[in-house]
C-alpha positions in Angstrom: 194.7 -33.4 233.2 195.7 -30.8 230.9 193.4 -28.6 228.7 194.6 -27.6 225.0 194.0 -24.0 223.8 191.3 -23.4 221.2 193.1 -23.8 217.7 192.4 -21.1 215.1 190.5 -22.2 211.9 192.6 -23.8 208.9 194.0 -21.1 206.8 191.4 -20.0 204.2 188.5 -20.8 206.1 186.2 -18.2 207.8 185.2 -18.4 211.3 181.9 -20.0 212.2 178.9 -17.8 211.9 177.1 -16.5 215.2 174.1 -18.4 216.2 170.6 -17.0 216.1 170.7 -15.8 219.7 174.1 -14.5 219.7 174.7 -10.8 218.8 176.2 -9.7 215.4 180.0 -8.5 215.4 179.8 -4.8 216.4 176.3 -4.6 217.5 177.1 -3.4 221.0 179.2 -0.6 219.8 176.6 0.6 217.3 174.0 0.4 220.1 176.4 2.4 222.5 176.9 5.0 219.7 172.9 5.3 219.2 172.4 5.7 222.7 175.3 8.5 223.2 173.7 10.5 220.1 170.3 10.1 221.7 171.4 11.2 225.1 173.1 14.2 223.5 170.0 15.1 221.7 167.9 14.9 224.9 170.6 17.0 226.9 170.5 19.8 224.0 166.7 19.7 224.0 166.2 20.1 227.7 169.4 22.3 228.7 168.7 25.1 226.5 166.1 26.9 224.3 167.4 26.6 220.7 167.4 29.4 218.2 167.5 32.4 220.5 168.3 34.9 217.6 165.5 33.3 215.6 163.0 33.6 217.9 164.1 37.1 218.8 163.6 38.2 215.1 160.0 36.4 215.2 159.1 38.3 218.3 160.4 41.8 217.1 159.0 41.1 213.3 155.3 40.2 214.4 155.1 42.7 217.2 156.3 45.4 214.7 154.0 44.2 212.1 150.9 44.6 214.1 152.0 47.8 215.9 152.3 49.5 212.7 149.0 48.2 211.5 147.2 49.4 214.5 148.9 52.9 214.4 148.2 53.3 210.8 144.5 52.4 211.1 144.2 54.8 214.0 142.1 57.2 212.3 139.8 54.2 211.2 139.7 52.0 214.0 136.0 52.8 214.8 134.9 51.7 211.2 137.1 48.6 211.2 136.8 47.2 214.7 134.7 49.6 216.7 131.0 50.7 217.2 130.9 52.2 213.9 131.8 49.0 212.1 129.5 47.8 209.3 130.0 44.2 211.1 128.0 45.4 214.0 128.5 44.2 217.6 125.3 42.1 217.7 126.5 40.3 214.7 130.0 39.8 216.2 128.2 38.3 219.0 126.1 35.9 217.0 129.4 34.6 214.9 131.3 33.9 218.1 128.4 32.2 220.1 128.7 29.7 216.9 132.3 29.3 216.4 133.2 29.6 220.1 135.9 32.3 219.3 137.2 34.8 222.0 137.2 38.6 222.0 137.2 40.9 224.9 135.8 43.6 222.7 132.4 41.5 222.8 132.4 42.0 226.8 130.9 45.3 226.1 129.8 47.5 223.4 130.7 50.7 225.3 133.2 53.0 223.0 135.4 53.8 226.2 135.9 49.9 226.6 137.1 49.8 222.7 139.4 52.5 223.3 141.0 50.8 226.3 141.3 47.3 224.7 142.8 49.0 221.3 145.3 51.2 223.5 146.1 48.1 225.5 146.7 46.1 222.3 149.0 49.0 221.1 151.0 49.1 224.2 151.5 45.4 224.5 152.9 45.3 220.8 155.5 48.1 221.8 156.4 46.2 225.0 156.7 42.9 223.0 158.8 44.6 220.3 161.1 45.9 223.0 161.3 42.8 225.0 159.9 44.5 228.2 158.4 42.0 230.7 158.2 39.7 227.5 155.8 36.9 229.1 153.4 39.5 230.2 153.4 41.2 227.0 153.3 38.4 224.9 150.1 37.3 226.7 148.4 40.5 226.4 149.5 40.6 222.7 147.8 37.4 222.1 144.7 38.6 223.9 144.8 41.9 221.8 145.3 40.3 218.6 142.7 37.5 218.9 140.3 40.2 220.2 140.6 42.7 217.5 140.5 40.1 214.7 137.8 38.2 216.0 135.7 41.4 216.4 135.4 41.9 212.7 136.5 38.6 210.7 136.2 39.8 207.5 138.5 42.6 207.6 141.5 40.3 207.6 143.8 38.7 204.8 146.5 35.8 204.8 148.9 38.2 206.8 146.4 38.5 209.6 145.9 34.5 209.7 149.8 34.1 210.3 149.8 36.9 213.0 146.9 35.2 214.7 148.8 31.8 214.8 152.0 33.4 215.7 150.7 35.5 218.6 149.7 32.2 220.2 153.0 30.4 219.5 155.2 33.2 220.8 153.4 32.8 224.3 155.1 29.5 224.7 158.6 30.8 223.7 161.5 32.0 225.5 161.9 34.9 222.7 163.4 37.4 224.9 166.9 35.7 225.4 168.7 38.3 223.2 168.0 41.5 221.8 165.3 42.6 224.6 165.2 44.8 227.7 164.6 41.5 229.7 168.1 40.4 228.4 169.6 43.3 229.5 168.2 43.3 232.9 169.2 39.9 233.5 172.9 40.6 232.2 172.9 43.6 234.5 171.9 41.5 237.5 174.8 38.9 236.6 177.0 41.7 236.7 176.0 42.7 240.1 176.3 38.9 241.3 179.8 38.9 240.0 180.7 42.1 241.9 179.3 40.2 245.1 175.9 42.5 245.1 172.5 41.3 245.2 169.9 41.7 242.4 167.9 44.7 242.1 164.5 44.2 243.9 161.7 43.8 241.2 158.4 45.5 242.1 156.8 45.8 238.6 156.6 41.9 237.9 154.6 41.0 241.1 152.5 44.1 240.6 151.6 42.8 237.1 151.0 39.5 238.5 148.7 40.5 241.1 146.6 42.8 239.0 146.1 40.2 236.1 145.0 37.7 238.5 141.6 39.1 239.5 141.0 39.8 235.6 141.5 36.4 234.7 139.4 34.9 237.6 136.7 37.3 236.8 136.6 36.5 233.2 136.7 33.0 233.8 133.7 33.2 236.2 131.9 35.1 233.7 132.5 33.0 230.7 134.3 35.6 229.0 137.1 33.6 227.5 135.4 32.1 224.6 133.9 28.4 224.2 137.0 26.7 223.8 138.6 24.7 226.7 142.5 25.4 225.5 142.4 29.2 226.1 141.3 29.3 229.9 143.7 26.3 230.5 146.5 28.1 228.9 146.1 31.4 230.6 145.8 29.6 233.9 149.0 27.4 233.4 150.9 30.7 232.7 149.7 32.7 235.6 150.1 30.0 237.8 153.8 29.0 236.3 154.6 32.8 237.0 154.1 32.5 240.4 156.2 29.2 240.4 159.0 30.7 238.9 158.9 33.5 241.5 159.0 31.3 244.3 161.8 29.2 243.0 164.1 32.2 242.0 163.5 33.8 245.5 163.7 30.7 247.8 165.9 28.2 245.6 167.5 29.8 242.5 170.1 27.2 242.2 168.0 24.1 243.4 165.9 21.4 241.8 162.7 23.2 241.3 164.5 25.9 239.3 166.2 23.3 237.2 163.0 21.6 236.5 161.3 24.7 235.3 164.2 25.6 233.0 163.7 22.1 231.3 159.9 22.4 231.2 160.6 26.0 229.5 163.1 24.9 227.2 161.2 21.9 226.2 157.9 24.1 225.3 160.1 26.6 223.4 161.8 24.1 221.5 158.7 22.2 220.4 157.1 25.5 219.6 159.9 26.4 217.3 159.4 23.3 215.6 155.8 23.9 215.1 156.7 27.4 213.7 158.8 25.7 211.2 156.4 23.2 210.3 153.7 25.8 209.7 155.8 28.1 207.5 156.4 24.7 205.2 152.7 24.1 205.1 151.8 27.6 204.2 154.4 27.4 201.2 153.6 24.0 200.1 149.9 24.4 200.3 150.0 27.6 198.4 152.4 26.4 195.7 150.4 23.3 195.0 147.1 25.1 194.9 148.7 27.4 192.4 149.9 24.6 190.3 146.1 23.4 189.9 145.3 26.9 188.5 145.0 27.6 184.7 146.5 31.1 184.9 149.4 29.9 186.9 149.9 27.0 184.5 150.0 29.3 181.2 152.0 31.9 183.4 149.7 35.0 183.1 148.6 34.5 186.9 150.5 37.8 188.0 149.2 40.0 185.1 145.7 40.1 186.7 146.6 41.7 189.9 148.8 44.1 188.4 145.9 45.7 186.4 143.6 46.1 189.6 143.5 49.6 191.0 143.0 48.1 194.4 146.4 46.4 194.1 148.4 49.2 192.3 149.7 51.7 194.7 152.3 52.8 191.8 150.2 52.6 188.7 152.8 53.5 186.3 155.2 50.7 188.0 152.7 48.1 187.7 151.7 49.0 184.0 155.6 48.7 183.1 155.7 45.4 184.7 152.8 43.9 183.2 153.6 45.2 179.7 156.4 42.8 179.7 154.8 39.2 178.8 158.4 37.6 179.4 158.7 39.1 182.9 155.2 38.1 183.8 155.8 34.5 182.8 159.2 34.3 184.5 157.7 35.8 187.9 154.7 33.5 187.9 156.5 30.4 187.3 159.3 31.5 189.6 156.9 32.1 192.5 155.2 28.6 191.9 158.8 26.8 191.8 159.9 28.5 194.9 156.9 27.9 197.0 156.8 24.3 196.1 160.4 23.7 196.5 161.2 25.5 199.6 160.2 22.6 202.2 162.6 20.3 200.4 165.5 22.7 200.3 165.6 22.5 204.1 167.8 19.6 203.8 170.3 21.4 202.2 171.7 24.9 204.1 173.1 26.6 201.0 170.0 26.1 198.8 167.7 27.0 201.6 169.6 30.1 202.4 169.3 31.1 198.6 165.6 30.4 198.5 165.0 32.6 201.6 166.7 35.5 199.9 164.3 34.9 197.0 161.3 34.6 199.0 162.0 37.5 201.1 162.5 39.6 197.8 159.5 38.2 196.6 157.5 39.5 199.6 159.3 43.0 199.4 157.9 42.9 195.7 154.5 42.1 196.8 154.6 45.1 199.2 155.9 47.5 196.7 153.9 46.5 193.5 150.3 45.3 195.4 150.2 47.4 198.2 150.0 44.7 200.7 153.1 45.8 203.3 151.7 44.1 206.5 151.1 40.9 204.9 154.7 41.1 203.2 156.3 41.9 207.0 154.3 38.9 208.5 155.7 36.6 206.1 159.3 37.8 206.3 158.8 37.8 210.1 157.7 33.8 209.7 160.6 33.2 207.3 163.1 34.6 209.8 162.9 31.3 211.8 165.1 29.5 209.1 167.7 32.3 209.1 171.3 31.1 209.8 172.6 32.3 213.3 175.7 33.5 211.9 174.0 36.0 209.6 171.9 37.2 212.6 174.9 37.6 215.1 176.5 39.6 212.3 173.4 41.7 211.9 173.2 42.3 215.8 176.9 43.2 215.8 176.2 45.7 213.0 173.4 47.3 214.9 175.3 47.3 218.3 178.0 49.1 216.3 175.5 51.7 214.9 174.4 52.3 218.2 177.7 52.9 219.8 178.6 55.4 217.0 175.3 57.0 217.7 175.9 57.3 221.5 179.5 58.7 220.8 177.9 61.7 218.8 175.8 62.7 221.8 176.5 66.0 223.6 179.3 65.8 226.6 176.8 66.3 229.2 174.8 63.4 228.3 177.5 61.1 227.9 178.7 62.1 231.1 175.7 61.4 232.8 175.6 58.0 231.2 179.0 57.1 232.5 177.9 58.3 235.9 175.0 56.1 236.0 177.1 53.0 234.7 179.6 53.4 237.5 177.1 54.4 240.3 177.3 50.9 241.5 179.4 50.5 244.7 182.4 48.6 244.1 182.2 48.9 240.3 185.5 48.2 238.2 187.7 51.2 237.0 188.5 52.1 233.4 191.8 49.8 233.1 189.7 46.8 233.8 186.7 47.6 231.3 186.5 44.7 229.0 187.8 42.1 231.6 185.0 39.5 233.0 182.6 41.3 235.2 184.0 44.8 234.1 182.6 47.8 232.1 181.4 46.9 228.6 183.5 48.6 225.8 180.6 48.2 223.4 178.8 50.9 224.3 175.7 48.9 225.0 175.9 48.4 228.7 174.6 45.0 228.5 178.0 43.3 229.1 177.6 40.8 226.3 179.4 42.5 223.6 176.3 44.4 222.4 174.1 41.4 221.6 171.9 41.9 224.8 172.1 37.9 225.4 171.2 36.9 228.9 173.3 34.4 230.9 172.6 30.8 230.3 169.6 29.6 231.6 169.8 28.4 235.4 172.0 31.3 236.4 170.0 34.2 235.8 166.1 35.2 236.3 163.1 33.4 234.7 161.2 35.0 231.7 158.0 35.3 233.4 155.0 37.6 234.3 157.0 38.3 237.5 160.3 39.0 235.5 
């Protein structure tokens, strides 16, 4: 018995439509393409901490903002947050007992204790700015910011609220991948590994971990971490994860535990970066929509009134010149509302977003100059940095590295000689003809081996960003 092959449909007739249970033509290809895209997205989110330059700028910006604020208010610290504050220590205790806020300044009303906390906050801000032991400094910076601000809650403004939030977010980010002393130390350990040398033994990290552990335990047992549940949980997770990082780096640097810790840290970093972006968009959107509802913003005269207040006039002559032009006041008033309302919608267009970023940074610079609010402006500019393009930040880092190189070349000859001797003191170090090659001496003058960016090797090849270094 012979079988006849299936015949094609007559000319001019289409093939019969598939039945209800059969897949549509091309459906498997679309499903496979969607699965590939999803797999790539998951790989990207878990394999690396995104936005290393943006997170570094946020770290540097907010640490510098609060450091400069604390230094400027150093002569007035007792009246603002200390024992001579109008908001007395007993009043602060009553308020925090009702809102469950946290402040180590409320552990004691001693002047010595206040001085210690204030000094540690200044030092943690400086350490975070430089990226030295960044995980430890970020935790101490968060504790210092919360403690100082919650001690006298009526001393702050909108910029303090932003610093308050960002100090918490920074703890969850890997913000020391570039432009930090931690990145330089990791890069130098990688260079030693390329030369077949063991990494330098780290004694500072374990000491910090051992010292902070009993402090955290005592604060927890004595109920000194406020009335919320998330702060003690966060601090204990960070302290225990530091021990896990140290054990993984010590006993299984290339094993599965280290890879798992990297994945978890990358997920936390990337999720926090998204939260920061959403936070900035909400700040501008809510500010813009509230302004729209105000009659002074609607008629274009809102900017005139703060310019005529002595409290917001560090340069009275300049404020008077601007306030005397009705057209300029109206343009700036309407432009402020338009930019703030439109910014969240411009994120879908890169060029338009970059233009509005420049306008907003200029707006905050004008606020610092005309209204005498430098720290508010610095905080908002640092928050805006999360949207800065990576190409611009890499270029900026290259210019900074070039300037540093030129500065070092102008040092006296003995200083440069000592620096060369220090760089070549490693046994087996490469000679000058091999400089610039992989594993050789860095020609950029930065000594980090990464072209002056201070970028650490990819995660999984270097040390962890933890309390123990």
